[in-house]
C-alpha positions in Angstrom: 0.0 0.0 0.0 1.3 3.4 -0.9 1.7 5.9 1.8 1.3 9.7 1.9 2.5 12.0 4.6 0.8 15.4 4.9 2.8 18.0 6.8 0.8 21.1 7.8 2.0 24.6 8.4 2.0 27.3 11.1 -1.8 27.4 11.6 -2.4 23.7 11.6 -4.2 21.3 9.2 -5.7 23.2 6.3 -9.0 22.2 4.8 -7.3 21.1 1.6 -5.5 18.4 3.7 -8.8 17.1 5.0 -10.0 16.8 1.4 -6.7 15.1 0.3 -6.9 12.7 3.2 -10.4 11.6 2.2 -9.6 11.4 -1.5 -6.4 9.5 -1.1 -7.8 7.1 1.5 -10.7 6.3 -0.9 -8.0 5.5 -3.6 -6.3 3.0 -1.2 -3.5 5.1 0.1 -2.5 5.1 3.8 -2.5 8.8 4.8 -0.5 10.0 7.7 -1.4 13.5 9.1 0.7 14.3 12.2 -0.5 17.3 14.2 2.2 19.6 15.3 2.0 22.5 17.8 0.8 25.6 16.0 1.4 29.4 15.8 3.7 30.6 18.6 4.4 27.0 19.5 5.6 26.1 16.0 9.2 25.2 16.7 11.4 22.8 14.7 12.6 20.8 17.7 9.0 20.1 18.7 7.9 19.2 15.2 11.0 17.0 14.7 10.2 15.0 17.8 6.7 14.3 16.6 7.9 13.4 13.1 10.3 11.0 14.7 7.3 8.9 15.6 6.8 8.3 11.8 10.4 7.9 10.9 9.9 4.3 9.8 7.3 5.5 7.3 9.9 7.7 5.6 11.0 5.4 2.9 11.9 5.9 -0.8 8.4 4.9 -1.7 6.7 7.6 0.4 4.8 10.6 -1.0 5.2 13.8 1.0 2.9 16.8 0.7 4.0 19.9 2.7 2.1 23.1 3.3 4.0 26.3 4.1 6.4 25.7 7.0 5.7 22.0 6.7 7.9 22.1 3.6 10.8 23.5 5.6 10.3 20.7 8.1 10.8 17.9 5.5 13.9 19.6 4.0 15.6 19.8 7.4 14.4 16.4 8.5 15.5 14.4 5.5 18.9 16.0 5.7 19.4 15.3 9.4 18.3 11.7 9.0 19.8 11.0 5.5 16.5 9.7 4.2 15.1 9.6 0.6 11.6 9.8 -0.7 9.9 9.2 -4.0 7.6 12.1 -4.6 7.3 15.5 -2.9 4.6 18.1 -3.5 5.0 21.6 -2.0 2.0 23.8 -1.3 3.1 27.4 -0.7 6.7 26.2 0.0 9.6 28.5 0.5 13.3 28.4 1.4 14.0 32.1 2.1 13.5 33.7 5.4 11.2 36.7 5.0 9.3 39.2 7.2 5.7 40.4 7.2 5.1 43.7 9.1 3.3 43.1 12.4 3.9 39.3 12.3 6.9 38.8 14.5 5.3 35.5 15.6 5.3 34.2 12.1 8.9 35.5 11.4 10.1 33.7 14.6 8.7 30.4 13.3 10.1 30.9 9.8 13.5 31.7 11.3 13.3 28.7 13.6 12.8 26.4 10.6 15.6 28.1 8.6 17.1 25.7 6.0 20.7 25.9 4.9 22.2 25.7 1.5 23.6 22.3 2.4 20.1 21.1 3.4 18.7 22.3 0.1 21.5 20.7 -1.9 21.0 17.3 -0.1 17.2 17.6 -0.6 17.7 17.8 -4.4 19.4 14.4 -4.3 17.1 12.9 -1.6 13.8 13.3 -3.5 13.2 11.7 -6.8 10.4 14.0 -8.1 9.6 17.5 -6.7 6.6 19.7 -7.6 5.9 23.2 -6.2 2.4 24.5 -6.3 2.0 28.2 -5.4 -0.3 31.1 -6.1 -0.1 34.7 -7.4 -2.1 36.0 -4.5 -0.5 34.4 -1.4 -1.2 36.7 1.6 1.6 35.1 3.7 4.6 34.4 1.5 5.8 37.0 -0.9 5.4 36.0 -4.6 9.1 36.3 -5.4 10.0 34.1 -2.4 7.5 31.4 -3.7 8.9 31.6 -7.2 12.5 31.0 -6.0 11.6 27.8 -4.1 11.2 25.5 -7.1 14.4 26.9 -8.6 16.3 26.3 -5.3 15.2 22.6 -5.0 15.2 21.7 -8.7 11.4 21.3 -8.5 8.7 21.7 -11.2 6.9 25.1 -10.6 3.1 25.0 -10.8 1.5 28.4 -10.5 -2.3 28.2 -9.8 -3.8 31.6 -9.8 -6.2 32.7 -7.1 -5.7 30.1 -4.4 -3.8 32.3 -1.9 -1.8 30.5 0.7 -4.0 27.5 0.5 -4.8 27.7 4.2 -7.8 28.6 6.3 -8.0 32.2 5.2 -7.8 31.3 1.5 -10.9 29.0 1.8 -9.3 26.5 -0.6 -10.9 23.1 0.1 -9.4 21.2 -2.8 -6.5 21.3 -5.2 -7.2 18.7 -8.0 -3.7 19.3 -9.4 -2.2 17.4 -6.4 -4.2 14.3 -7.2 -3.3 14.6 -10.8 0.4 14.6 -9.9 0.0 11.6 -7.7 -2.2 9.7 -10.1 -0.1 10.3 -13.2 3.2 10.8 -11.4 3.9 13.5 -14.0 
């Protein structure tokens, strides 16, 4: 049975992950959705400890879908544990540290999950196929930062207009392109 790991971001499990869990489960996938501490409690060492509980699932056959900071988690974690995965799909992923005025809490989390050039370089080799879905109207991550991520990780960029950050505020409940990637393994 194929397995899919969904890694949420700063604000917790987005609605699109609930949809993905249901869709993938119905197609016979085993879906793993760890719940990490959110917002001010989003810290790499805490998330890493929780992900350690699923370390045996992180095989070269695993599909990983990360949202926002969840993408930074998998880059760091694969590097630290020298693990490889088959397919990775990023939703609103980024490698740069950035600031949003009035959001020190978010900046602190982004900084805490900072990824190095070495971690990025290893990630390129540790993941067989990489896709990066992002939007032109993301209200959290600046567009230029989103555009640089697929370049940084040698991923395939996939701009989908009008889906924001794909979290709770964006009201995005499904992203069919994710299933298309998994089904066709394009």
